[in-house]
MIGURO-927521 format. One record per residue: x, y, z of N, C-alpha, C in turn; residue in three letters. Coordinates in steps of 0.1 Angstrom, whole numbers, plus 5000, padded with zeros to 4 digits. Layout:
N
XYZXYZXYZALA/...
***
This chain:
347
403771207891403871247878405471247873MET/406371297881407771307877408471157874ALA/407871027884408370917881407770877866ALA/406670887866405770867856406370917843GLY/406571027839407571087830408671037825ILE/409671017842410770947835410770807831ALA/409770727837409670607830409270607815ILE/408370697813407970707796409170767793ALA/409970857795410970877790412070767786ALA/412270687796413370607794412670477782PHE/411570437786410970357777410970407761LEU/410470527761410570597746412070587739LEU/413070597749414470627746414870497740LEU/414470387748414970267746414370227733LEU/413070237733412470207718412770267706LEU/413370387708414170447699415570407693ILE/416070357704417570307705417470157695ARG/416270107701416069967693415469957682SER/414770047676414470077664415770097654ALA/416670187660417970247651418770117652VAL/418970037660419669917660419469837650GLN/418069827650417269707641417769757626SER/417269897626417669957613419169947606ARG/420069967614421769947612421969807606TYR/421569717616421669607613421469547598GLN/420169577593419669587579420669627573LYS/420769737573421769827564423269737561LEU/423669707575425169657575424969507567ALA/423969457567424069307559424169337545ALA/423869457540423769437523425169497522THR/425669457507427169477504427369617501PRO/426569707495426569857494426869917509GLU/427370037506427470107518426370227515VAL/425370217525423970337525424370447531GLU/423770567527424170697534423870707549PHE/422870657551422470647567423170527573LEU/423970467567424470337576425370407589GLU/426170517586426970557594426170627607LEU/425270707604424770787614423970677623PRO/423070587617422770487626423570407632PHE/424770367630425670287634426170357650LYS/426270497646426770597658425670597666VAL/424670617662423270637676422870477680ILE/423270407673423070267679423770227691SER/424970297691425870257702425470367716ARG/424370397716424070467727424070377741THR/424670427753424570327763423370337770THR/423070247776421970237786422070337799LEU/423370337803423570437814423070557809LEU/423370627795422770747792421570757792THR/420970657789419370677788418570647799VAL/419270597811418870617823418870757828LEU/420270797830420470937834419671017828VAL/419671037811418671147806417471137809THR/416971007812415370987818415071057827SER/416071007839415771087852415971227853LEU/416771297845416971417843415771487840PHE/415171427829413871477825412571477834ILE/412871347842411371367849411771437862GLY/413171497868413171587880413171687875SER/412671727861412371907858410871907865GLN/410171817866408571847875408671807888TRP/410171827893410171847907410571957913LEU/410172037924410972147929411772087942LYS/413172097935414172037945415172147946LEU/415772157958416972207963417972267953PRO/418272387952419472447943420372347941ASP/420972297951422472197950421972077943ALA/420772017946420271917942420271907926VAL/419472027922419272067908420572067899THR/421472147909422872167900423772037901LYS/423471937910424071807908423571727898GLY/422071737895421571657887422071707873LEU/421971807872422471897857423871857855LEU/424671857866425871807863426271687859THR/425771577865425571437862425271437849VAL/424271477843423571497830424371517818PHE/425271627824426271717813427271617813THR/427971567822428871447821428671357813ILE/427371277817427071187808426871187794ALA/426371327790426571337775427471387768VAL/428571437776429871467769430471327770PHE/430271227779431171087775430271017765TRP/428971037761428270987751428771047739GLN/428671137738429071217726430771197721ILE/431671167731433071127728432870997723GLY/431970927729431770767723431170777707LEU/430170857704429770867694430970927684TRP/431471027686432571087677433570977674VAL/434270887687435070797684434470697676SER/433570617677432770557665432670607653ILE/432370737651432370787637433670827629ALA/434670827639435970857633436470717629VAL/436570617640436770477634435970417622LEU/434870467623434170377614434470467597ALA/434570587598435170677586436670607580ALA/437670567589438870537586438570397582LEU/437770307586437670197584437070177566GLU/436270237563435470257553436670347540ARG/437670417546438570447537439570367534LYS/439870297546440870177544440270087532ARG/439170037534438669927525438370007510GLN/438270127509438070197497439270217489ALA/440370197495441970247494442670127492SER/443270087501444269977498444269897513ASP/444169797511444069687525444969687531PRO/446369737525447869707532448069837541ALA/447169967541446870057552446270037564ALA/446169917566445469877580446169947593ALA/447369927592448469977605448470137602SER/448270207592448470367588446970397595SER/445970317592444770387594444470367612MET/445170257617445570237631445970367637GLY/447070397632447670507641447070647641ILE/446170657630445670797627444170777636ILE/443570657640442670617648443070637661GLY/444070587665444970617680444870777684PHE/445370827676445870997676444571047681LEU/443270997670442071067669441571047684ALA/441470917689440870867700441270977715ARG/442670947711443371027725442871157724ALA/442771217711442671367713441171387715THR/440271307713438671307717438471277733ILE/439271207738438971157751439671237763TRP/440771317756441271417761440371547765SER/439871577754438771687756437671627765PHE/437271527764436071467772436371487788VAL/437871447790438271417806438271587807VAL/438771677800438871837805437571887810LEU/436371887800435071917801434271877814LEU/434971737814434471647828434871737841THR/436171757840436771817851436171977853LEU/436072017843435472147841434272177851ASP/433272077847431972057851431772007868ASN/432871937870433071917885433872017892LEU/434072147888434572247895436072257894GLY/436772177889438272177886438672287878VAL/439672357884439772477876440972417868GLN/440472447853441272387841442372447838ILE/442472607840443472647838444872617843LYS/444672647854445972587864446472477861PRO/445672377858445772237856446572227841LEU/446072317830446872297819447972387817LEU/448472477828449572507829450472447837ALA/450072367847451072247850451172137842GLY/450172097833450371997824451272037814LEU/451272197812452472197801453872207806GLY/453972267819455472247824455872107825ILE/454872027830455271877831455171817820GLY/454971867808454971827796456271827790GLY/456971947791458071957787459271877794ILE/458771847807459671777813459371627807ALA/458471557806458271427798458671437786VAL/458171527779459171537766460371527764ALA/460971597774462771587775463271467779LEU/462471387788462471227792462171117783ALA/461371157776460871067765460971117749ALA/461871177750462171257736462371127724GLN/462971017728463170907718461770837714ASN/461070827723459770757721458670867714ILE/459071007717457871087708458471107694LEU/460071077696460371077680459770967671GLY/459770847679459170727671457970757667ASP/457170857679455670837675455370967663LEU/456071077663456071177653456571097640PHE/457471017639457870947628456770837624ALA/456170757632455070687629454070757621SER/453770907626452870987618453271007605LEU/454571077607455171077593454770987582SER/455070867587454870727573453370747575ILE/452470737583451370737581450870847569THR/451170957569450671077562451671067551LEU/452771047548453571037536453370927530ASP/453370817537453170677530454770647520ARG/455970647527456770587520456970427520PRO/456170357527455770227525454570197530PHE/454070067529453070017534453169877540VAL/452369837547452369677548452269587536VAL/453369487533453469407525454669427514GLY/454969587517456269637508457469557512ASP/458469547499459569467502460769597501SER/461269607515462269757517463769677518LEU/464469757515465869727517466669857526GLN/466769817539467169947549468669887554VAL/469769967547471169957551471469807547ASP/471669727555472169617551470969487557ASP/469869557559468769467557467769437547PHE/467169327545466269317535464869237542ASN/463869307541462669217546461269267540GLY/460069237541458869277542458269297551THR/457569427550456969497562455569437567VAL/455669377578454569307586453769427592GLU/454269487598453369587608454069707610TYR/453069837610453769977616453170007624ILE/453670007635453370067648453370177653GLY/453070217665453470367671454770367673VAL/455470287677456670317680457870247673LYS/457570127667458370047657457670007644SER/458769947636457969887622458669727623THR/457869657619458369537620458569467603ARG/460169407602460169337588460169197592LEU/459869137582460268977582461168947571ARG/462668927575463868897563463468797555SER/464368797546464368667534464668557544LEU/465468557554466068447564464968387571ASN/463868457575462768427582462668487595GLY/463668547599463468617610462868757611GLU/462468797622461668937623462569047625GLN/462569157619463569257625462669387628ILE/462769417640462169557647463269687644ILE/462469747638463269907635462569997644MET/463070097649462270207656462070277644PRO/460970377643460770467632461370547631ASN/461970637642462870747639464070687632SER/464770597634465870547628465470487615ASN/464570427615464170387598463770537589LEU/463170607591463270717584464570787582LEU/465270807592466570857591467670797581SER/467170677579467870567566467870597554SER/468470537545468270527532467570377528ARG/466370427524465170337523464770297509ILE/465270177504464970127492463370047491ARG/462570067485461370007485461169927472ASN/461569827470461469747460460269707455ASN/459369717463457669697458457369817448SER/457869897445457670007439458470027428ARG/459169927428459969917413459169897401MET/459269957391458569947379459669877368ASN/461169927368461769837357462969807364THR/463769737358465169697363466069707354ARG/467069767358468369807350469369707353ARG/469969637339470769547339471969557333VAL/473169527339474469557331475169417328VAL/475269397318476369267311477669307311ILE/478869277316479969307314480869187314SER/481769157303482769077297483769127296ILE/484869047297486269067296487068947286SER/487268977276487668877270489368887266VAL/490468777261491568787260491868887248ASP/493368917252493669037240494468977230GLN/494268837228494768787215493768777206GLN/492368807211491368787201491468867190THR/491268817177491468897167490369027163PRO/490769137157489969237156488369217150VAL/488269137139486969107134486369047144GLU/486568937155485868887164485568987175LYS/486469077178485869187186484869257184LEU/484769287169483669377160482269317159GLN/482169177166481069107163480369097175GLN/481269097186480569097200479569197204ILE/479669337203478869407207477269397201PRO/477569357187476269307178475669187182GLY/476569057186475868967192475068977204LYS/475869037214475169097226473669137225ILE/473869267215472669327215471469257209ARG/471769137197470869057194469868947204GLU/471068907212470468807225469768867235LEU/469869007234469369057243467869147238ILE/467969147228466569197218465669077215GLU/466268947218465368827215464268797227SER/464368877238463568857249462568977250HIS/461568937257460569027259459969027274GLN/459769167283459869267278460969317283PRO/461769357271463169457276463269557265ILE/463569667266463969767263465669757264ARG/466369767248467869767249468269907248PHE/469069917257469870067258471170097249ASP/472269997253473370007246474269887246ARG/475069857239476369747237477469797231SER/478569797237479869867237481269797240ASN/482269847231483569787234484169897244PHE/484169887258483969997265485570017274SER/486469927270487869977279488669907273LYS/489769937271491069847269491869847281ILE/492169747288492769747298494069677298SER/494869657308496169637308496369467306THR/495369427306495169257305494169207294THR/493069277293491969227285491269337277SER/490269297269489569397264488069377270PHE/487569477273486269487281485069537273ASP/484069447274482569487269481669497279PHE/480769607275479669637283478269637279GLU/477169577283476069617275474869637286ALA/473769737282472569777293471169747286VAL/470569697296469169677288468369727303TYR/466869727299466069757307464769667308ILE/464469577317463569477321462069557327VAL/461269547318460269647318459269567325LEU/459469517339458669427348459669417359THR/459169457372459769427385459969307389PRO/459469157383459469067386460769017386ASP/461468977399462668927400463068777392PHE/462168697393462168577389462268587369ALA/461168677368461668697353462868747349LYS/463468847356464468927351465968797354HIS/465768717361466868627363466868527354MET/465468497351465268387338466068447325THR/465568547321466268627309467568617311ILE/468268667320469568697323470368567321LEU/469768457328470568327326470368297311GLN/469268307303469568267291470268337283ASP/470568467287471368577277472668507280ILE/473268477294474468417297474668297289ASN/473968217291474068097285474168067270LEU/473568137264473568137250474868237244ARG/475368357252476368417249477668327251LEU/477668257264478768127263478768067253VAL/477768017248477667917235478267967223GLU/478068107222478568147211479968197207TRP/480368237222481968277226482468127221LEU/482068007227482967887226482867857209ASP/481467867201481767857188482867947184LYS/482868047185483868177178485068157183GLU/485268077194486668027197487268177204ARG/486368237210486968387219486868337232ILE/488168347236488268327255488068437262MET/487268427270487268527285488268527291LEU/488668627296489868647303489768637318TRP/490768557324490668547337492168517342SER/492368577355493768597359494168427363PRO/495368367360495868257361497168277372GLN/496968187385497768227395499068117394ARG/500168157392501468047396502068037405LEU/502167967412502767987427504067927427TYR/505468017432506567957433506967907448TYR/507567807450507767747463509167757463VAL/509667837475511267827478511567737490ASP/511967627483512267507494513867497495SER/514567577499515867587502515867527516LYS/516867457519516967387533517467497542PRO/516567507550516667607562515667717562GLY/515167747548514567877544513267817549ALA/512467937550511067947553510267937541ARG/509667837539508867847527508067967524PRO/507967997512507068117507506468137494SER/505568187494504368177479504368297474LEU/504468327460504368437453503568397443GLU/502468517440501468477432501668567418GLU/501268557407501368637395500068567384LYS/499768737381498568707374498368707360ALA/498568587351498668597340497468597329LEU/497368627320496168617309496268487307PRO/494968417303494868287298494568297284THR/494668207276494068207263494168037258SER/493168047246493067897243494267837237ARG/495367927234496667867229497567807241ASP/497667887254498167837264498167727270SER/
***
């Protein structure tokens, strides 16, 4: 009778598992996410070992066995259930994270991976502790020993743990995600992967830059991918022989050239400084797009048209002129002397 009940329970559990797996495959084949898709996915991952242990335990209830055997069967069944529950919870957490990643941002794959790793580590740690407890191992002395050993390990591996907590901070705070263009100190690159210990960037020259997460967060990071606008400053210096009426025209002309482009927000254009050798002008405008190619195209057109207008109005840009004096006396060591002089169209 016990064997018959065990066989019947085994076949019934297999039938239920097969039906759930079939139903889950039909739900997963549709593009919509059904409400019961996640529960069916979790239950369909029931292992054959769990089914077998459960069937034998059910059948053993119709037998009169020694207390030691009964206790042993209960322990095996309990451990099997704990490991099966750990597998179910782990699958549920990973499926939920995957659904969230698809619903929010595909670039968050590495961030979801870090959260999934920490979640699975926590789940299986509890499963192992519960297993040891059912096997008769004293958990409290073990936890106390692990606590003391954990302090020693933490001191020895503080750099690794620092990178681990930094990766958790990156995951939760999300200062950048995969695909963002970053400038970190003297390094520029695109984020390729955010790991538990390090983050990998692909530089503009093509090489891969690997940076520890703790060092990355302690640095000043510029996330160029989250740039909304670009502030551009145009500075020119003209010769001091330029007439006043020509100087008065320069700010207005620069503003006219800037406002002839879109999308741009003009800020200011001024005669900014009278230096010892030149008259300096400065103009500022905001490009209302983060597109670097668009920004450079606009700047190039403004510069070309400004140079063309300055040439037409015979306004000279100031630049230093170097005069070299060579001492060529017999027996003397040749020496060079530089002197910066302003240039003008008349010189």
